[in-house]
mmCIF file as Biopython writes it, N, C-alpha, C and O atoms, coordinates in Angstrom:
data_model
#
loop_
_atom_site.group_PDB
_atom_site.id
_atom_site.type_symbol
_atom_site.label_atom_id
_atom_site.label_alt_id
_atom_site.label_comp_id
_atom_site.label_asym_id
_atom_site.label_entity_id
_atom_site.label_seq_id
_atom_site.pdbx_PDB_ins_code
_atom_site.Cartn_x
_atom_site.Cartn_y
_atom_site.Cartn_z
_atom_site.occupancy
_atom_site.B_iso_or_equiv
_atom_site.auth_seq_id
_atom_site.auth_asym_id
_atom_site.pdbx_PDB_model_num
ATOM 1   N N  . UNK A ? 1  ? -21.285 -78.671 33.549 1.0 0.0 1  A 1 
ATOM 2   C CA . UNK A ? 1  ? -21.908 -77.661 32.717 1.0 0.0 1  A 1 
ATOM 3   C C  . UNK A ? 1  ? -22.053 -78.240 31.308 1.0 0.0 1  A 1 
ATOM 4   O O  . UNK A ? 1  ? -21.092 -78.716 30.705 1.0 0.0 1  A 1 
ATOM 5   N N  . UNK A ? 2  ? -23.284 -78.183 30.811 1.0 0.0 2  A 1 
ATOM 6   C CA . UNK A ? 2  ? -23.559 -78.744 29.499 1.0 0.0 2  A 1 
ATOM 7   C C  . UNK A ? 2  ? -23.287 -77.717 28.403 1.0 0.0 2  A 1 
ATOM 8   O O  . UNK A ? 2  ? -23.075 -76.535 28.672 1.0 0.0 2  A 1 
ATOM 9   N N  . UNK A ? 3  ? -23.298 -78.186 27.197 1.0 0.0 3  A 1 
ATOM 10  C CA . UNK A ? 3  ? -23.092 -77.317 26.046 1.0 0.0 3  A 1 
ATOM 11  C C  . UNK A ? 3  ? -24.191 -76.255 25.973 1.0 0.0 3  A 1 
ATOM 12  O O  . UNK A ? 3  ? -23.933 -75.110 25.603 1.0 0.0 3  A 1 
ATOM 13  N N  . UNK A ? 4  ? -25.422 -76.645 26.329 1.0 0.0 4  A 1 
ATOM 14  C CA . UNK A ? 4  ? -26.525 -75.678 26.332 1.0 0.0 4  A 1 
ATOM 15  C C  . UNK A ? 4  ? -26.286 -74.575 27.364 1.0 0.0 4  A 1 
ATOM 16  O O  . UNK A ? 4  ? -26.594 -73.413 27.100 1.0 0.0 4  A 1 
ATOM 17  N N  . UNK A ? 5  ? -25.746 -74.916 28.529 1.0 0.0 5  A 1 
ATOM 18  C CA . UNK A ? 5  ? -25.451 -73.918 29.562 1.0 0.0 5  A 1 
ATOM 19  C C  . UNK A ? 5  ? -24.375 -72.942 29.083 1.0 0.0 5  A 1 
ATOM 20  O O  . UNK A ? 5  ? -24.482 -71.736 29.306 1.0 0.0 5  A 1 
ATOM 21  N N  . UNK A ? 6  ? -23.354 -73.459 28.433 1.0 0.0 6  A 1 
ATOM 22  C CA . UNK A ? 6  ? -22.277 -72.613 27.915 1.0 0.0 6  A 1 
ATOM 23  C C  . UNK A ? 6  ? -22.828 -71.659 26.852 1.0 0.0 6  A 1 
ATOM 24  O O  . UNK A ? 6  ? -22.496 -70.474 26.839 1.0 0.0 6  A 1 
ATOM 25  N N  . UNK A ? 7  ? -23.668 -72.187 25.968 1.0 0.0 7  A 1 
ATOM 26  C CA . UNK A ? 7  ? -24.266 -71.348 24.920 1.0 0.0 7  A 1 
ATOM 27  C C  . UNK A ? 7  ? -25.142 -70.264 25.533 1.0 0.0 7  A 1 
ATOM 28  O O  . UNK A ? 7  ? -25.107 -69.116 25.090 1.0 0.0 7  A 1 
ATOM 29  N N  . UNK A ? 8  ? -25.913 -70.612 26.528 1.0 0.0 8  A 1 
ATOM 30  C CA . UNK A ? 8  ? -26.776 -69.635 27.195 1.0 0.0 8  A 1 
ATOM 31  C C  . UNK A ? 8  ? -25.957 -68.556 27.898 1.0 0.0 8  A 1 
ATOM 32  O O  . UNK A ? 8  ? -26.289 -67.374 27.814 1.0 0.0 8  A 1 
ATOM 33  N N  . UNK A ? 9  ? -24.887 -68.956 28.591 1.0 0.0 9  A 1 
ATOM 34  C CA . UNK A ? 9  ? -24.015 -67.989 29.263 1.0 0.0 9  A 1 
ATOM 35  C C  . UNK A ? 9  ? -23.340 -67.060 28.258 1.0 0.0 9  A 1 
ATOM 36  O O  . UNK A ? 9  ? -23.219 -65.859 28.499 1.0 0.0 9  A 1 
ATOM 37  N N  . UNK A ? 10 ? -22.904 -67.617 27.142 1.0 0.0 10 A 1 
ATOM 38  C CA . UNK A ? 10 ? -22.253 -66.815 26.105 1.0 0.0 10 A 1 
ATOM 39  C C  . UNK A ? 10 ? -23.239 -65.824 25.498 1.0 0.0 10 A 1 
ATOM 40  O O  . UNK A ? 10 ? -22.895 -64.664 25.271 1.0 0.0 10 A 1 
ATOM 41  N N  . UNK A ? 11 ? -24.447 -66.272 25.239 1.0 0.0 11 A 1 
ATOM 42  C CA . UNK A ? 11 ? -25.478 -65.393 24.695 1.0 0.0 11 A 1 
ATOM 43  C C  . UNK A ? 11 ? -25.765 -64.245 25.666 1.0 0.0 11 A 1 
ATOM 44  O O  . UNK A ? 11 ? -25.887 -63.096 25.241 1.0 0.0 11 A 1 
ATOM 45  N N  . UNK A ? 12 ? -25.872 -64.536 26.934 1.0 0.0 12 A 1 
ATOM 46  C CA . UNK A ? 12 ? -26.126 -63.503 27.939 1.0 0.0 12 A 1 
ATOM 47  C C  . UNK A ? 12 ? -24.969 -62.506 28.014 1.0 0.0 12 A 1 
ATOM 48  O O  . UNK A ? 12 ? -25.199 -61.306 28.166 1.0 0.0 12 A 1 
ATOM 49  N N  . UNK A ? 13 ? -23.748 -62.980 27.912 1.0 0.0 13 A 1 
ATOM 50  C CA . UNK A ? 13 ? -22.579 -62.100 27.920 1.0 0.0 13 A 1 
ATOM 51  C C  . UNK A ? 13 ? -22.604 -61.152 26.724 1.0 0.0 13 A 1 
ATOM 52  O O  . UNK A ? 13 ? -22.365 -59.954 26.876 1.0 0.0 13 A 1 
ATOM 53  N N  . UNK A ? 14 ? -22.892 -61.679 25.541 1.0 0.0 14 A 1 
ATOM 54  C CA . UNK A ? 14 ? -22.984 -60.840 24.341 1.0 0.0 14 A 1 
ATOM 55  C C  . UNK A ? 14 ? -24.103 -59.805 24.476 1.0 0.0 14 A 1 
ATOM 56  O O  . UNK A ? 14 ? -23.936 -58.650 24.086 1.0 0.0 14 A 1 
ATOM 57  N N  . UNK A ? 15 ? -25.238 -60.222 25.028 1.0 0.0 15 A 1 
ATOM 58  C CA . UNK A ? 15 ? -26.362 -59.311 25.215 1.0 0.0 15 A 1 
ATOM 59  C C  . UNK A ? 15 ? -25.982 -58.173 26.161 1.0 0.0 15 A 1 
ATOM 60  O O  . UNK A ? 15 ? -26.280 -57.011 25.883 1.0 0.0 15 A 1 
ATOM 61  N N  . UNK A ? 16 ? -25.333 -58.496 27.265 1.0 0.0 16 A 1 
ATOM 62  C CA . UNK A ? 16 ? -24.919 -57.470 28.218 1.0 0.0 16 A 1 
ATOM 63  C C  . UNK A ? 16 ? -23.913 -56.494 27.601 1.0 0.0 16 A 1 
ATOM 64  O O  . UNK A ? 16 ? -23.992 -55.289 27.839 1.0 0.0 16 A 1 
ATOM 65  N N  . UNK A ? 17 ? -22.983 -57.005 26.823 1.0 0.0 17 A 1 
ATOM 66  C CA . UNK A ? 17 ? -22.002 -56.135 26.172 1.0 0.0 17 A 1 
ATOM 67  C C  . UNK A ? 17 ? -22.671 -55.218 25.133 1.0 0.0 17 A 1 
ATOM 68  O O  . UNK A ? 17 ? -22.321 -54.043 25.024 1.0 0.0 17 A 1 
ATOM 69  N N  . UNK A ? 18 ? -23.620 -55.753 24.386 1.0 0.0 18 A 1 
ATOM 70  C CA . UNK A ? 18 ? -24.319 -54.953 23.386 1.0 0.0 18 A 1 
ATOM 71  C C  . UNK A ? 18 ? -25.121 -53.838 24.064 1.0 0.0 18 A 1 
ATOM 72  O O  . UNK A ? 18 ? -25.120 -52.701 23.592 1.0 0.0 18 A 1 
ATOM 73  N N  . UNK A ? 19 ? -25.793 -54.152 25.149 1.0 0.0 19 A 1 
ATOM 74  C CA . UNK A ? 19 ? -26.567 -53.134 25.856 1.0 0.0 19 A 1 
ATOM 75  C C  . UNK A ? 19 ? -25.667 -52.068 26.479 1.0 0.0 19 A 1 
ATOM 76  O O  . UNK A ? 19 ? -26.042 -50.897 26.532 1.0 0.0 19 A 1 
ATOM 77  N N  . UNK A ? 20 ? -24.504 -52.456 26.942 1.0 0.0 20 A 1 
ATOM 78  C CA . UNK A ? 20 ? -23.587 -51.504 27.564 1.0 0.0 20 A 1 
ATOM 79  C C  . UNK A ? 20 ? -22.990 -50.538 26.552 1.0 0.0 20 A 1 
ATOM 80  O O  . UNK A ? 20 ? -22.596 -49.431 26.917 1.0 0.0 20 A 1 
ATOM 81  N N  . UNK A ? 21 ? -22.917 -50.940 25.282 1.0 0.0 21 A 1 
ATOM 82  C CA . UNK A ? 21 ? -22.277 -50.112 24.264 1.0 0.0 21 A 1 
ATOM 83  C C  . UNK A ? 21 ? -23.243 -49.466 23.284 1.0 0.0 21 A 1 
ATOM 84  O O  . UNK A ? 21 ? -22.820 -48.845 22.309 1.0 0.0 21 A 1 
ATOM 85  N N  . UNK A ? 22 ? -24.535 -49.609 23.538 1.0 0.0 22 A 1 
ATOM 86  C CA . UNK A ? 22 ? -25.480 -49.020 22.590 1.0 0.0 22 A 1 
ATOM 87  C C  . UNK A ? 22 ? -25.538 -47.503 22.756 1.0 0.0 22 A 1 
ATOM 88  O O  . UNK A ? 22 ? -25.280 -46.959 23.830 1.0 0.0 22 A 1 
ATOM 89  N N  . UNK A ? 23 ? -25.876 -46.865 21.689 1.0 0.0 23 A 1 
ATOM 90  C CA . UNK A ? 23 ? -25.981 -45.415 21.655 1.0 0.0 23 A 1 
ATOM 91  C C  . UNK A ? 23 ? -27.264 -44.992 22.377 1.0 0.0 23 A 1 
ATOM 92  O O  . UNK A ? 23 ? -28.337 -45.524 22.093 1.0 0.0 23 A 1 
ATOM 93  N N  . UNK A ? 24 ? -27.160 -44.046 23.304 1.0 0.0 24 A 1 
ATOM 94  C CA . UNK A ? 24 ? -28.380 -43.615 23.985 1.0 0.0 24 A 1 
ATOM 95  C C  . UNK A ? 24 ? -29.368 -42.982 23.005 1.0 0.0 24 A 1 
ATOM 96  O O  . UNK A ? 24 ? -28.966 -42.309 22.057 1.0 0.0 24 A 1 
ATOM 97  N N  . UNK A ? 25 ? -30.645 -43.200 23.239 1.0 0.0 25 A 1 
ATOM 98  C CA . UNK A ? 25 ? -31.659 -42.682 22.337 1.0 0.0 25 A 1 
ATOM 99  C C  . UNK A ? 25 ? -32.275 -41.413 22.907 1.0 0.0 25 A 1 
ATOM 100 O O  . UNK A ? 25 ? -32.475 -41.284 24.114 1.0 0.0 25 A 1 
ATOM 101 N N  . UNK A ? 26 ? -32.565 -40.494 22.023 1.0 0.0 26 A 1 
ATOM 102 C CA . UNK A ? 26 ? -33.207 -39.249 22.414 1.0 0.0 26 A 1 
ATOM 103 C C  . UNK A ? 26 ? -34.694 -39.497 22.656 1.0 0.0 26 A 1 
ATOM 104 O O  . UNK A ? 26 ? -35.304 -40.304 21.955 1.0 0.0 26 A 1 
ATOM 105 N N  . UNK A ? 27 ? -35.281 -38.818 23.631 1.0 0.0 27 A 1 
ATOM 106 C CA . UNK A ? 27 ? -36.721 -38.979 23.848 1.0 0.0 27 A 1 
ATOM 107 C C  . UNK A ? 27 ? -37.523 -38.313 22.729 1.0 0.0 27 A 1 
ATOM 108 O O  . UNK A ? 27 ? -37.055 -37.361 22.105 1.0 0.0 27 A 1 
ATOM 109 N N  . UNK A ? 28 ? -38.697 -38.802 22.486 1.0 0.0 28 A 1 
ATOM 110 C CA . UNK A ? 28 ? -39.584 -38.221 21.475 1.0 0.0 28 A 1 
ATOM 111 C C  . UNK A ? 28 ? -40.310 -37.044 22.115 1.0 0.0 28 A 1 
ATOM 112 O O  . UNK A ? 28 ? -41.119 -37.233 23.023 1.0 0.0 28 A 1 
ATOM 113 N N  . UNK A ? 29 ? -40.025 -35.821 21.643 1.0 0.0 29 A 1 
ATOM 114 C CA . UNK A ? 29 ? -40.610 -34.620 22.234 1.0 0.0 29 A 1 
ATOM 115 C C  . UNK A ? 29 ? -41.607 -33.927 21.323 1.0 0.0 29 A 1 
ATOM 116 O O  . UNK A ? 29 ? -42.382 -33.087 21.780 1.0 0.0 29 A 1 
ATOM 117 N N  . UNK A ? 30 ? -41.599 -34.270 20.032 1.0 0.0 30 A 1 
ATOM 118 C CA . UNK A ? 30 ? -42.465 -33.581 19.086 1.0 0.0 30 A 1 
ATOM 119 C C  . UNK A ? 30 ? -41.792 -32.371 18.453 1.0 0.0 30 A 1 
ATOM 120 O O  . UNK A ? 30 ? -42.396 -31.675 17.637 1.0 0.0 30 A 1 
ATOM 121 N N  . UNK A ? 31 ? -40.527 -32.117 18.834 1.0 0.0 31 A 1 
ATOM 122 C CA . UNK A ? 31 ? -39.765 -30.995 18.292 1.0 0.0 31 A 1 
ATOM 123 C C  . UNK A ? 31 ? -38.392 -31.461 17.837 1.0 0.0 31 A 1 
ATOM 124 O O  . UNK A ? 31 ? -37.806 -32.370 18.425 1.0 0.0 31 A 1 
ATOM 125 N N  . UNK A ? 32 ? -37.886 -30.834 16.788 1.0 0.0 32 A 1 
ATOM 126 C CA . UNK A ? 32 ? -36.560 -31.153 16.256 1.0 0.0 32 A 1 
ATOM 127 C C  . UNK A ? 32 ? -35.500 -30.790 17.300 1.0 0.0 32 A 1 
ATOM 128 O O  . UNK A ? 32 ? -35.529 -29.692 17.855 1.0 0.0 32 A 1 
ATOM 129 N N  . UNK A ? 33 ? -34.582 -31.692 17.563 1.0 0.0 33 A 1 
ATOM 130 C CA . UNK A ? 33 ? -33.529 -31.448 18.544 1.0 0.0 33 A 1 
ATOM 131 C C  . UNK A ? 33 ? -32.480 -30.458 18.034 1.0 0.0 33 A 1 
ATOM 132 O O  . UNK A ? 33 ? -31.649 -29.984 18.809 1.0 0.0 33 A 1 
ATOM 133 N N  . UNK A ? 34 ? -32.513 -30.149 16.761 1.0 0.0 34 A 1 
ATOM 134 C CA . UNK A ? 34 ? -31.546 -29.216 16.194 1.0 0.0 34 A 1 
ATOM 135 C C  . UNK A ? 34 ? -32.111 -27.810 16.065 1.0 0.0 34 A 1 
ATOM 136 O O  . UNK A ? 34 ? -31.486 -26.847 16.510 1.0 0.0 34 A 1 
ATOM 137 N N  . UNK A ? 35 ? -33.286 -27.683 15.460 1.0 0.0 35 A 1 
ATOM 138 C CA . UNK A ? 35 ? -33.822 -26.347 15.178 1.0 0.0 35 A 1 
ATOM 139 C C  . UNK A ? 35 ? -35.111 -26.030 15.933 1.0 0.0 35 A 1 
ATOM 140 O O  . UNK A ? 35 ? -35.639 -24.925 15.809 1.0 0.0 35 A 1 
ATOM 141 N N  . UNK A ? 36 ? -35.614 -26.966 16.699 1.0 0.0 36 A 1 
ATOM 142 C CA . UNK A ? 36 ? -36.810 -26.799 17.544 1.0 0.0 36 A 1 
ATOM 143 C C  . UNK A ? 36 ? -38.119 -26.651 16.768 1.0 0.0 36 A 1 
ATOM 144 O O  . UNK A ? 36 ? -39.127 -26.235 17.340 1.0 0.0 36 A 1 
ATOM 145 N N  . UNK A ? 37 ? -38.119 -26.983 15.487 1.0 0.0 37 A 1 
ATOM 146 C CA . UNK A ? 37 ? -39.362 -26.984 14.707 1.0 0.0 37 A 1 
ATOM 147 C C  . UNK A ? 37 ? -40.211 -28.184 15.124 1.0 0.0 37 A 1 
ATOM 148 O O  . UNK A ? 37 ? -39.681 -29.200 15.573 1.0 0.0 37 A 1 
ATOM 149 N N  . UNK A ? 38 ? -41.515 -28.063 14.974 1.0 0.0 38 A 1 
ATOM 150 C CA . UNK A ? 38 ? -42.419 -29.169 15.272 1.0 0.0 38 A 1 
ATOM 151 C C  . UNK A ? 38 ? -42.178 -30.312 14.281 1.0 0.0 38 A 1 
ATOM 152 O O  . UNK A ? 38 ? -42.019 -30.080 13.083 1.0 0.0 38 A 1 
ATOM 153 N N  . UNK A ? 39 ? -42.153 -31.538 14.790 1.0 0.0 39 A 1 
ATOM 154 C CA . UNK A ? 39 ? -41.968 -32.734 13.959 1.0 0.0 39 A 1 
ATOM 155 C C  . UNK A ? 39 ? -43.031 -33.755 14.342 1.0 0.0 39 A 1 
ATOM 156 O O  . UNK A ? 39 ? -43.629 -33.641 15.412 1.0 0.0 39 A 1 
ATOM 157 N N  . UNK A ? 40 ? -43.279 -34.749 13.495 1.0 0.0 40 A 1 
ATOM 158 C CA . UNK A ? 40 ? -44.211 -35.813 13.876 1.0 0.0 40 A 1 
ATOM 159 C C  . UNK A ? 40 ? -43.746 -36.484 15.174 1.0 0.0 40 A 1 
ATOM 160 O O  . UNK A ? 40 ? -42.549 -36.524 15.461 1.0 0.0 40 A 1 
ATOM 161 N N  . UNK A ? 41 ? -44.677 -36.998 15.940 1.0 0.0 41 A 1 
ATOM 162 C CA . UNK A ? 41 ? -44.376 -37.563 17.259 1.0 0.0 41 A 1 
ATOM 163 C C  . UNK A ? 41 ? -43.352 -38.699 17.206 1.0 0.0 41 A 1 
ATOM 164 O O  . UNK A ? 41 ? -42.668 -38.945 18.200 1.0 0.0 41 A 1 
ATOM 165 N N  . UNK A ? 42 ? -43.230 -39.395 16.077 1.0 0.0 42 A 1 
ATOM 166 C CA . UNK A ? 42 ? -42.290 -40.519 15.967 1.0 0.0 42 A 1 
ATOM 167 C C  . UNK A ? 42 ? -40.877 -40.072 15.570 1.0 0.0 42 A 1 
ATOM 168 O O  . UNK A ? 42 ? -39.965 -40.895 15.508 1.0 0.0 42 A 1 
ATOM 169 N N  . UNK A ? 43 ? -40.691 -38.765 15.299 1.0 0.0 43 A 1 
ATOM 170 C CA . UNK A ? 43 ? -39.402 -38.278 14.797 1.0 0.0 43 A 1 
ATOM 171 C C  . UNK A ? 43 ? -38.691 -37.417 15.845 1.0 0.0 43 A 1 
ATOM 172 O O  . UNK A ? 43 ? -39.321 -36.862 16.745 1.0 0.0 43 A 1 
ATOM 173 N N  . UNK A ? 44 ? -37.366 -37.321 15.708 1.0 0.0 44 A 1 
ATOM 174 C CA . UNK A ? 44 ? -36.564 -36.439 16.559 1.0 0.0 44 A 1 
ATOM 175 C C  . UNK A ? 44 ? -36.016 -35.246 15.788 1.0 0.0 44 A 1 
ATOM 176 O O  . UNK A ? 44 ? -35.612 -34.250 16.388 1.0 0.0 44 A 1 
ATOM 177 N N  . UNK A ? 45 ? -35.999 -35.342 14.456 1.0 0.0 45 A 1 
ATOM 178 C CA . UNK A ? 45 ? -35.436 -34.294 13.616 1.0 0.0 45 A 1 
ATOM 179 C C  . UNK A ? 45 ? -36.369 -34.038 12.452 1.0 0.0 45 A 1 
ATOM 180 O O  . UNK A ? 45 ? -37.080 -34.938 12.006 1.0 0.0 45 A 1 
ATOM 181 N N  . UNK A ? 46 ? -36.366 -32.795 11.956 1.0 0.0 46 A 1 
ATOM 182 C CA . UNK A ? 46 ? -37.274 -32.459 10.864 1.0 0.0 46 A 1 
ATOM 183 C C  . UNK A ? 46 ? -36.767 -32.979 9.519  1.0 0.0 46 A 1 
ATOM 184 O O  . UNK A ? 46 ? -37.570 -33.259 8.628  1.0 0.0 46 A 1 
ATOM 185 N N  . UNK A ? 47 ? -35.443 -33.115 9.356  1.0 0.0 47 A 1 
ATOM 186 C CA . UNK A ? 47 ? -34.895 -33.681 8.124  1.0 0.0 47 A 1 
ATOM 187 C C  . UNK A ? 47 ? -33.479 -34.194 8.382  1.0 0.0 47 A 1 
ATOM 188 O O  . UNK A ? 47 ? -32.942 -34.037 9.478  1.0 0.0 47 A 1 
ATOM 189 N N  . UNK A ? 48 ? -32.888 -34.801 7.372  1.0 0.0 48 A 1 
ATOM 190 C CA . UNK A ? 48 ? -31.565 -35.405 7.541  1.0 0.0 48 A 1 
ATOM 191 C C  . UNK A ? 48 ? -30.475 -34.343 7.727  1.0 0.0 48 A 1 
ATOM 192 O O  . UNK A ? 48 ? -29.448 -34.624 8.345  1.0 0.0 48 A 1 
ATOM 193 N N  . UNK A ? 49 ? -30.680 -33.142 7.208  1.0 0.0 49 A 1 
ATOM 194 C CA . UNK A ? 49 ? -29.685 -32.084 7.416  1.0 0.0 49 A 1 
ATOM 195 C C  . UNK A ? 49 ? -29.614 -31.689 8.886  1.0 0.0 49 A 1 
ATOM 196 O O  . UNK A ? 49 ? -28.526 -31.481 9.422  1.0 0.0 49 A 1 
ATOM 197 N N  . UNK A ? 50 ? -30.766 -31.585 9.540  1.0 0.0 50 A 1 
ATOM 198 C CA . UNK A ? 50 ? -30.774 -31.256 10.972 1.0 0.0 50 A 1 
ATOM 199 C C  . UNK A ? 50 ? -30.136 -32.392 11.784 1.0 0.0 50 A 1 
ATOM 200 O O  . UNK A ? 50 ? -29.402 -32.137 12.738 1.0 0.0 50 A 1 
ATOM 201 N N  . UNK A ? 51 ? -30.413 -33.623 11.410 1.0 0.0 51 A 1 
ATOM 202 C CA . UNK A ? 51 ? -29.796 -34.756 12.097 1.0 0.0 51 A 1 
ATOM 203 C C  . UNK A ? 51 ? -28.280 -34.700 11.974 1.0 0.0 51 A 1 
ATOM 204 O O  . UNK A ? 51 ? -27.572 -34.842 12.971 1.0 0.0 51 A 1 
ATOM 205 N N  . UNK A ? 52 ? -27.781 -34.496 10.771 1.0 0.0 52 A 1 
ATOM 206 C CA . UNK A ? 52 ? -26.333 -34.428 10.548 1.0 0.0 52 A 1 
ATOM 207 C C  . UNK A ? 52 ? -25.704 -33.266 11.304 1.0 0.0 52 A 1 
ATOM 208 O O  . UNK A ? 52 ? -24.628 -33.413 11.883 1.0 0.0 52 A 1 
ATOM 209 N N  . UNK A ? 53 ? -26.366 -32.112 11.304 1.0 0.0 53 A 1 
ATOM 210 C CA . UNK A ? 53 ? -25.855 -30.947 12.019 1.0 0.0 53 A 1 
ATOM 211 C C  . UNK A ? 53 ? -25.814 -31.214 13.520 1.0 0.0 53 A 1 
ATOM 212 O O  . UNK A ? 53 ? -24.835 -30.870 14.183 1.0 0.0 53 A 1 
ATOM 213 N N  . UNK A ? 54 ? -26.863 -31.823 14.059 1.0 0.0 54 A 1 
ATOM 214 C CA . UNK A ? 54 ? -26.918 -32.158 15.485 1.0 0.0 54 A 1 
ATOM 215 C C  . UNK A ? 54 ? -25.796 -33.134 15.846 1.0 0.0 54 A 1 
ATOM 216 O O  . UNK A ? 54 ? -25.099 -32.937 16.841 1.0 0.0 54 A 1 
ATOM 217 N N  . UNK A ? 55 ? -25.621 -34.179 15.045 1.0 0.0 55 A 1 
ATOM 218 C CA . UNK A ? 55 ? -24.561 -35.163 15.311 1.0 0.0 55 A 1 
ATOM 219 C C  . UNK A ? 55 ? -23.189 -34.513 15.256 1.0 0.0 55 A 1 
ATOM 220 O O  . UNK A ? 55 ? -22.334 -34.803 16.093 1.0 0.0 55 A 1 
ATOM 221 N N  . UNK A ? 56 ? -22.966 -33.631 14.274 1.0 0.0 56 A 1 
ATOM 222 C CA . UNK A ? 56 ? -21.679 -32.952 14.157 1.0 0.0 56 A 1 
ATOM 223 C C  . UNK A ? 56 ? -21.415 -32.081 15.382 1.0 0.0 56 A 1 
ATOM 224 O O  . UNK A ? 56 ? -20.314 -32.093 15.932 1.0 0.0 56 A 1 
ATOM 225 N N  . UNK A ? 57 ? -22.426 -31.327 15.808 1.0 0.0 57 A 1 
ATOM 226 C CA . UNK A ? 57 ? -22.233 -30.451 16.965 1.0 0.0 57 A 1 
ATOM 227 C C  . UNK A ? 57 ? -22.009 -31.245 18.252 1.0 0.0 57 A 1 
ATOM 228 O O  . UNK A ? 57 ? -21.182 -30.848 19.073 1.0 0.0 57 A 1 
ATOM 229 N N  . UNK A ? 58 ? -22.717 -32.347 18.448 1.0 0.0 58 A 1 
ATOM 230 C CA . UNK A ? 58 ? -22.531 -33.123 19.663 1.0 0.0 58 A 1 
ATOM 231 C C  . UNK A ? 58 ? -21.163 -33.823 19.668 1.0 0.0 58 A 1 
ATOM 232 O O  . UNK A ? 58 ? -20.544 -33.959 20.723 1.0 0.0 58 A 1 
ATOM 233 N N  . UNK A ? 59 ? -20.696 -34.263 18.505 1.0 0.0 59 A 1 
ATOM 234 C CA . UNK A ? 59 ? -19.366 -34.867 18.431 1.0 0.0 59 A 1 
ATOM 235 C C  . UNK A ? 59 ? -18.284 -33.821 18.716 1.0 0.0 59 A 1 
ATOM 236 O O  . UNK A ? 59 ? -17.305 -34.105 19.406 1.0 0.0 59 A 1 
ATOM 237 N N  . UNK A ? 60 ? -18.468 -32.615 18.182 1.0 0.0 60 A 1 
ATOM 238 C CA . UNK A ? 60 ? -17.496 -31.527 18.438 1.0 0.0 60 A 1 
ATOM 239 C C  . UNK A ? 60 ? -17.476 -31.148 19.910 1.0 0.0 60 A 1 
ATOM 240 O O  . UNK A ? 60 ? -16.424 -30.816 20.457 1.0 0.0 60 A 1 
ATOM 241 N N  . UNK A ? 61 ? -18.632 -31.196 20.547 1.0 0.0 61 A 1 
ATOM 242 C CA . UNK A ? 61 ? -18.720 -30.860 21.971 1.0 0.0 61 A 1 
ATOM 243 C C  . UNK A ? 61 ? -17.982 -31.884 22.832 1.0 0.0 61 A 1 
ATOM 244 O O  . UNK A ? 61 ? -17.494 -31.565 23.916 1.0 0.0 61 A 1 
ATOM 245 N N  . UNK A ? 62 ? -17.909 -33.117 22.331 1.0 0.0 62 A 1 
ATOM 246 C CA . UNK A ? 62 ? -17.185 -34.164 23.064 1.0 0.0 62 A 1 
ATOM 247 C C  . UNK A ? 62 ? -15.674 -34.042 22.905 1.0 0.0 62 A 1 
ATOM 248 O O  . UNK A ? 62 ? -14.917 -34.720 23.600 1.0 0.0 62 A 1 
ATOM 249 N N  . UNK A ? 63 ? -15.233 -33.171 21.983 1.0 0.0 63 A 1 
ATOM 250 C CA . UNK A ? 63 ? -13.815 -32.999 21.758 1.0 0.0 63 A 1 
ATOM 251 C C  . UNK A ? 63 ? -13.220 -33.949 20.753 1.0 0.0 63 A 1 
ATOM 252 O O  . UNK A ? 63 ? -12.012 -34.185 20.763 1.0 0.0 63 A 1 
ATOM 253 N N  . UNK A ? 64 ? -14.047 -34.500 19.883 1.0 0.0 64 A 1 
ATOM 254 C CA . UNK A ? 64 ? -13.545 -35.449 18.877 1.0 0.0 64 A 1 
ATOM 255 C C  . UNK A ? 64 ? -13.211 -34.749 17.607 1.0 0.0 64 A 1 
ATOM 256 O O  . UNK A ? 64 ? -12.774 -35.385 16.648 1.0 0.0 64 A 1 
#
């Protein structure tokens, strides 16, 4: 096994670990996930307050 093979294997291991631990992403629905107001198609929340409220409620639901 060459140094290049070891580097490639290590890179693949890091990639797999990063993908396994990434935060799941919400689908783009066109509506705020917190208050259900219409939002631009590229957004999930109407403002940062709704995002923070949504994150707080989902963390509380997990029992943290």
